[in-house]
OpenMM code with the backbone's topology and positions (N, CA, C; nanometers):
from openmm import Vec3, app, unit

residues = "MET ALA MET GLN GLU LEU LEU SER ARG ILE THR ARG ASN SER ASP VAL CYS PHE GLY LYS PRO VAL ILE ARG ASN MET ARG TYR PRO VAL GLU MET ILE LEU GLU LEU LEU SER GLY GLU MET SER ALA GLU ASN ILE LEU THR ASP TYR PRO ASP LEU GLU ALA ASP ASP ILE LYS ALA CYS MET ALA TYR ALA SER GLU MET VAL LYS VAL LYS SER ILE HIS LYS ILE PRO ALA ALA".split()
positions = [
    Vec3(0.5889, 1.8282, -1.4125),
    Vec3(0.7270, 1.8114, -1.4533),
    Vec3(0.7377, 1.6800, -1.5315),
    Vec3(0.8083, 1.6815, -1.6415),
    Vec3(0.8244, 1.5644, -1.7269),
    Vec3(0.9134, 1.4600, -1.6594),
    Vec3(0.8967, 1.3357, -1.7020),
    Vec3(0.9719, 1.2244, -1.6434),
    Vec3(1.1224, 1.2495, -1.6470),
    Vec3(1.1753, 1.2942, -1.7598),
    Vec3(1.3195, 1.3178, -1.7708),
    Vec3(1.3657, 1.4274, -1.6755),
    Vec3(1.2838, 1.5289, -1.6570),
    Vec3(1.3189, 1.6351, -1.5623),
    Vec3(1.3228, 1.5801, -1.4198),
    Vec3(1.2249, 1.4961, -1.3872),
    Vec3(1.2239, 1.4351, -1.2543),
    Vec3(1.3477, 1.3480, -1.2347),
    Vec3(1.3758, 1.2641, -1.3333),
    Vec3(1.4888, 1.1730, -1.3212),
    Vec3(1.6222, 1.2470, -1.3127),
    Vec3(1.6299, 1.3664, -1.3676),
    Vec3(1.7547, 1.4431, -1.3591),
    Vec3(1.7844, 1.4883, -1.2162),
    Vec3(1.6846, 1.4827, -1.1285),
    Vec3(1.7054, 1.5178, -0.9885),
    Vec3(1.7782, 1.4057, -0.9134),
    Vec3(1.7787, 1.2869, -0.9705),
    Vec3(1.8450, 1.1736, -0.9071),
    Vec3(1.9874, 1.1657, -0.9612),
    Vec3(2.0838, 1.1699, -0.8704),
    Vec3(2.2245, 1.1717, -0.9100),
    Vec3(2.2999, 1.0585, -0.8420),
    Vec3(2.4140, 1.0262, -0.8995),
    Vec3(2.5046, 0.9268, -0.8415),
    Vec3(2.6441, 0.9863, -0.8429),
    Vec3(2.7090, 0.9805, -0.7288),
    Vec3(2.8419, 1.0371, -0.7137),
    Vec3(2.9145, 0.9477, -0.6137),
    Vec3(3.0286, 0.8957, -0.6517),
    Vec3(3.1000, 0.8025, -0.5637),
    Vec3(3.1396, 0.8669, -0.4311),
    Vec3(3.1420, 0.9989, -0.4251),
    Vec3(3.1773, 1.0689, -0.3013),
    Vec3(3.0568, 1.0964, -0.2113),
    Vec3(2.9378, 1.0631, -0.2584),
    Vec3(2.8162, 1.0885, -0.1807),
    Vec3(2.7425, 0.9565, -0.1589),
    Vec3(2.7284, 0.9174, -0.0342),
    Vec3(2.6549, 0.7954, 0.0022),
    Vec3(2.7037, 0.6735, -0.0763),
    Vec3(2.8359, 0.6623, -0.0906),
    Vec3(2.8980, 0.5454, -0.1544),
    Vec3(2.8492, 0.5212, -0.2967),
    Vec3(2.8064, 0.6263, -0.3646),
    Vec3(2.7631, 0.6136, -0.5034),
    Vec3(2.6196, 0.5692, -0.5224),
    Vec3(2.5443, 0.5580, -0.4123),
    Vec3(2.4028, 0.5218, -0.4245),
    Vec3(2.3269, 0.6366, -0.4900),
    Vec3(2.2140, 0.6066, -0.5541),
    Vec3(2.1328, 0.7149, -0.6105),
    Vec3(2.0788, 0.8045, -0.4981),
    Vec3(2.0997, 0.9331, -0.5130),
    Vec3(2.0556, 1.0302, -0.4128),
    Vec3(1.9797, 1.1432, -0.4811),
    Vec3(1.9191, 1.2268, -0.4012),
    Vec3(1.8452, 1.3416, -0.4524),
    Vec3(1.9385, 1.4612, -0.4650),
    Vec3(1.9473, 1.5141, -0.5858),
    Vec3(2.0220, 1.6365, -0.6174),
    Vec3(2.1605, 1.6430, -0.5517),
    Vec3(2.2310, 1.5325, -0.5527),
    Vec3(2.3675, 1.5241, -0.5001),
    Vec3(2.3758, 1.5547, -0.3508),
    Vec3(2.2622, 1.5477, -0.2823),
    Vec3(2.2603, 1.5648, -0.1372),
    Vec3(2.2621, 1.4267, -0.0734),
    Vec3(2.2772, 1.4220, 0.0535),
    Vec3(2.2862, 1.2938, 0.1238),
    Vec3(2.1485, 1.2393, 0.1632),
    Vec3(2.0596, 1.2368, 0.0658),
    Vec3(1.9270, 1.1786, 0.0829),
    Vec3(1.9114, 1.0665, -0.0193),
    Vec3(1.9446, 0.9417, 0.0214),
    Vec3(1.9335, 0.8311, -0.0738),
    Vec3(1.7890, 0.8063, -0.1171),
    Vec3(1.7732, 0.7714, -0.2434),
    Vec3(1.6417, 0.7384, -0.2973),
    Vec3(1.5782, 0.6273, -0.2140),
    Vec3(1.6575, 0.5264, -0.1784),
    Vec3(1.6016, 0.4140, -0.1038),
    Vec3(1.5421, 0.4584, 0.0305),
    Vec3(1.6023, 0.5565, 0.0957),
    Vec3(1.5495, 0.6048, 0.2232),
    Vec3(1.4115, 0.6685, 0.2037),
    Vec3(1.3984, 0.7501, 0.1001),
    Vec3(1.2699, 0.8154, 0.0747),
    Vec3(1.1637, 0.7116, 0.0417),
    Vec3(1.1991, 0.6122, -0.0386),
    Vec3(1.1034, 0.5065, -0.0734),
    Vec3(1.0639, 0.4258, 0.0493),
    Vec3(1.1586, 0.3991, 0.1380),
    Vec3(1.1274, 0.3276, 0.2619),
    Vec3(1.0320, 0.4090, 0.3492),
    Vec3(1.0551, 0.5387, 0.3583),
    Vec3(0.9659, 0.6241, 0.4372),
    Vec3(0.8250, 0.6222, 0.3786),
    Vec3(0.8155, 0.6325, 0.2469),
    Vec3(0.6841, 0.6303, 0.1816),
    Vec3(0.6148, 0.4958, 0.2009),
    Vec3(0.6901, 0.3871, 0.1909),
    Vec3(0.6297, 0.2547, 0.2064),
    Vec3(0.5932, 0.2268, 0.3519),
    Vec3(0.6545, 0.3000, 0.4428),
    Vec3(0.6212, 0.2877, 0.5839),
    Vec3(0.5053, 0.3773, 0.6239),
    Vec3(0.4312, 0.4226, 0.5261),
    Vec3(0.3110, 0.5032, 0.5445),
    Vec3(0.3379, 0.6455, 0.5913),
    Vec3(0.4593, 0.6937, 0.5706),
    Vec3(0.4873, 0.8350, 0.5975),
    Vec3(0.4446, 0.9119, 0.4737),
    Vec3(0.3713, 1.0178, 0.4913),
    Vec3(0.3231, 1.0945, 0.3764),
    Vec3(0.4350, 1.1816, 0.3193),
    Vec3(0.4186, 1.2186, 0.1944),
    Vec3(0.5149, 1.3082, 0.1308),
    Vec3(0.5222, 1.4397, 0.2078),
    Vec3(0.4085, 1.4861, 0.2547),
    Vec3(0.4059, 1.6118, 0.3318),
    Vec3(0.4885, 1.5994, 0.4597),
    Vec3(0.4782, 1.4855, 0.5274),
    Vec3(0.5570, 1.4648, 0.6500),
    Vec3(0.7058, 1.4566, 0.6194),
    Vec3(0.7403, 1.3917, 0.5099),
    Vec3(0.8811, 1.3829, 0.4703),
    Vec3(0.9357, 1.5227, 0.4436),
    Vec3(0.8590, 1.6027, 0.3721),
    Vec3(0.9033, 1.7393, 0.3410),
    Vec3(0.9158, 1.8249, 0.4667),
    Vec3(0.8321, 1.7992, 0.5649),
    Vec3(0.8412, 1.8717, 0.6920),
    Vec3(0.9666, 1.8298, 0.7681),
    Vec3(0.9928, 1.6982, 0.7697),
    Vec3(1.1084, 1.6466, 0.8432),
    Vec3(1.2415, 1.6769, 0.7751),
    Vec3(1.2396, 1.6921, 0.6436),
    Vec3(1.3607, 1.7163, 0.5657),
    Vec3(1.3398, 1.8413, 0.4798),
    Vec3(1.3563, 1.9599, 0.5383),
    Vec3(1.3232, 2.0847, 0.4692),
    Vec3(1.4083, 2.1143, 0.3450),
    Vec3(1.5203, 2.0451, 0.3271),
    Vec3(1.6006, 2.0640, 0.2054),
    Vec3(1.5335, 2.0034, 0.0832),
    Vec3(1.4390, 1.9135, 0.1050),
    Vec3(1.3734, 1.8445, -0.0055),
    Vec3(1.2547, 1.9240, -0.0584),
    Vec3(1.2219, 1.8975, -0.1850),
    Vec3(1.1073, 1.9600, -0.2513),
    Vec3(1.0113, 1.8512, -0.2957),
    Vec3(0.8884, 1.8885, -0.3198),
    Vec3(0.7865, 1.7913, -0.3614),
    Vec3(0.8308, 1.7146, -0.4860),
    Vec3(0.8960, 1.7812, -0.5787),
    Vec3(0.9425, 1.7129, -0.6995),
    Vec3(1.0522, 1.6104, -0.6697),
    Vec3(1.1220, 1.6257, -0.5589),
    Vec3(1.2219, 1.5257, -0.5198),
    Vec3(1.1540, 1.3936, -0.4835),
    Vec3(1.0413, 1.4019, -0.4156),
    Vec3(0.9655, 1.2821, -0.3797),
    Vec3(0.9142, 1.2149, -0.5074),
    Vec3(0.8609, 1.2962, -0.5970),
    Vec3(0.8134, 1.2426, -0.7253),
    Vec3(0.9288, 1.1798, -0.8033),
    Vec3(1.0452, 1.2413, -0.7971),
    Vec3(1.1620, 1.1889, -0.8675),
    Vec3(1.2013, 1.0517, -0.8141),
    Vec3(1.1927, 1.0323, -0.6848),
    Vec3(1.2241, 0.9014, -0.6257),
    Vec3(1.1273, 0.7950, -0.6758),
    Vec3(1.0002, 0.8294, -0.6828),
    Vec3(0.9014, 0.7330, -0.7324),
    Vec3(0.9228, 0.7061, -0.8814),
    Vec3(0.9572, 0.8086, -0.9578),
    Vec3(0.9845, 0.7897, -1.1005),
    Vec3(1.1070, 0.7012, -1.1201),
    Vec3(1.2080, 0.7216, -1.0379),
    Vec3(1.3297, 0.6409, -1.0456),
    Vec3(1.2978, 0.4948, -1.0149),
    Vec3(1.2217, 0.4713, -0.9110),
    Vec3(1.1833, 0.3339, -0.8760),
    Vec3(1.1046, 0.2702, -0.9892),
    Vec3(1.0164, 0.3464, -1.0491),
    Vec3(0.9383, 0.2960, -1.1619),
    Vec3(1.0284, 0.2532, -1.2765),
    Vec3(1.1285, 0.3326, -1.3059),
    Vec3(1.2221, 0.2990, -1.4136),
    Vec3(1.3049, 0.1754, -1.3786),
    Vec3(1.3402, 0.1590, -1.2539),
    Vec3(1.4244, 0.0476, -1.2129),
    Vec3(1.3529, -0.0876, -1.2207),
    Vec3(1.2220, -0.0873, -1.2116),
    Vec3(1.1495, -0.2149, -1.2168),
    Vec3(1.1028, -0.2503, -1.3575),
    Vec3(1.1313, -0.1654, -1.4533),
    Vec3(1.0966, -0.1950, -1.5925),
    Vec3(1.2037, -0.2868, -1.6503),
    Vec3(1.1708, -0.4149, -1.6558),
    Vec3(1.2637, -0.5132, -1.7096),
    Vec3(1.1911, -0.5968, -1.8147),
    Vec3(1.2675, -0.6529, -1.9051),
    Vec3(1.2069, -0.7361, -2.0089),
    Vec3(1.1792, -0.8769, -1.9588),
    Vec3(1.2644, -0.9275, -1.8707),
    Vec3(1.2416, -1.0608, -1.8167),
    Vec3(1.3148, -1.0745, -1.6834),
    Vec3(1.2682, -1.1699, -1.6077),
    Vec3(1.3297, -1.1996, -1.4776),
    Vec3(1.3742, -1.3446, -1.4813),
    Vec3(1.4973, -1.3686, -1.4419),
    Vec3(1.5520, -1.5036, -1.4404),
    Vec3(1.5839, -1.5451, -1.2985),
    Vec3(1.5441, -1.6636, -1.2628),
    Vec3(1.5745, -1.7166, -1.1306),
    Vec3(1.7206, -1.7576, -1.1291),
    Vec3(1.7909, -1.7160, -1.0253),
    Vec3(1.9313, -1.7529, -1.0087),
    Vec3(1.9348, -1.8755, -0.9188),
    Vec3(1.9946, -1.9854, -0.9651),
    Vec3(1.9984, -2.1066, -0.8839),
    Vec3(2.0769, -2.0843, -0.7543),
    Vec3(2.0298, -2.1462, -0.6483),
    Vec3(2.0989, -2.1369, -0.5197),
    Vec3(2.2328, -2.2071, -0.5294),
    Vec3(2.3296, -2.1532, -0.4608),
    Vec3(2.4651, -2.2122, -0.4648),
    Vec3(2.4738, -2.3386, -0.3833),
] * unit.nanometer
topology = app.Topology()
chain = topology.addChain("A")
for resn in residues:
    res = topology.addResidue(resn, chain)
    for name in ("N", "CA", "C"):
        topology.addAtom(name, app.Element.getBySymbol(name[0]), res)
């Protein structure tokens, strides 16, 4: 599946999870899936625990995270 197709699975709706990015307008925030993956839970285990999700949803979360960290520069914000 192409990057744009994957990213289209990630939606934002102010009525769902306070407007956070979620998978296919369901109540599965991208951040939750990324936390599960970073906590060493496999994609297969996530799909078993959350049967509404598809393998491409997991890939979409990783693609979304990849896009979010693509920045041209990082600036330090001075402490208040």
